[in-house]
FIMARMI-968780 format. One record per residue (C-alpha): x, y, z; residue in three letters. Coordinates in steps of 0.02 Angstrom, whole numbers, padded with zeros to 5 digits, always signed. Last residue first. Layout:
# FIMARMI-968780
XYZALA...
END
This chain:
# FIMARMI-968780
-01124-00335-00059UNK-01010-00219+00013UNK-00959-00334+00149UNK-00929-00470+00059UNK-00802-00370-00053UNK-00725-00305+00092UNK-00696-00497+00183UNK-00640-00553-00002UNK-00514-00397-00016UNK-00441-00456+00153UNK-00429-00645+00095UNK-00359-00607-00056UNK-00215-00508+00031UNK-00182-00667+00166UNK-00164-00763+00019UNK-00039-00663-00049UNK-00103-00545-00202UNK+00021-00503-00362UNK-00024-00381-00484UNK-00009-00408-00665UNK-00184-00381-00722UNK-00250-00557-00713UNK-00213-00569-00553UNK-00042-00652-00496UNK-00017-00767-00350UNK+00064-00754-00198UNK+00110-00926-00111UNK+00319-00911-00145UNK+00303-00756-00047UNK+00327-00581-00057UNK+00201-00490+00071UNK+00167-00298+00027UNK-00003-00338+00117UNK-00126-00282-00011UNK-00024-00255-00181UNK+00064-00410-00130UNK+00240-00412-00194UNK+00277-00492-00344UNK+00350-00325-00437UNK+00458-00288-00288UNK+00574-00440-00315UNK+00694-00467-00180UNK+00818-00590-00259UNK+00857-00712-00099UNK+00966-00729+00047UNK+00942-00872+00178UNK+01016-00849+00352UNK+01041-00999+00443UNK+01032-01035+00652UNK+00858-01050+00663UNK+00774-01009+00487UNK+00825-00805+00460UNK+00765-00725+00301UNK+00868-00583+00205UNK+00791-00489+00033UNK+00921-00438-00096UNK+00935-00287-00205UNK+01013-00304-00374UNK+01142-00173-00390UNK+01265-00270-00466UNK+01203-00421-00577UNK+01130-00573-00488UNK+01104-00705-00620UNK+01112-00853-00468UNK+01245-00936-00558UNK+01341-00768-00592UNK+01325-00716-00437UNK+01388-00895-00375UNK+01541-00904-00463UNK+01552-00729-00403UNK+01584-00755-00232UNK+01465-00660-00131UNK+01556-00542-00038UNK+01518-00513+00147UNK+01479-00325+00228UNK+01469-00308+00428UNK+01574-00147+00420UNK+01726-00237+00519UNK+01735-00381+00365UNK+01612-00546+00390UNK+01716-00675+00331UNK+01691-00789+00170UNK+01691-00968+00161UNK+01657-01065-00017UNK+01640-01234-00014UNK+01470-01251-00115UNK+01374-01323+00047UNK+01207-01399+00013UNK+01022-01330+00086UNK
END
């Protein structure tokens, strides 16, 4: 993780402003939904991409893979599908 040298304060409503340079670099248009994650003492923001959510579990992960019909499935979702297919046959 690298520092951008930009510091912002949290206001009384808990808001922060993402600098325009960062929004432009990351191609974050106004209204773009963001996901929040925590890792140790870090807060991680990521663009929320609903279309990449697993159709079974709803999980959004870099491990999700796209099926031929354009739907995404997580490894856990794939295990659920496989288990159900095995039970049906």
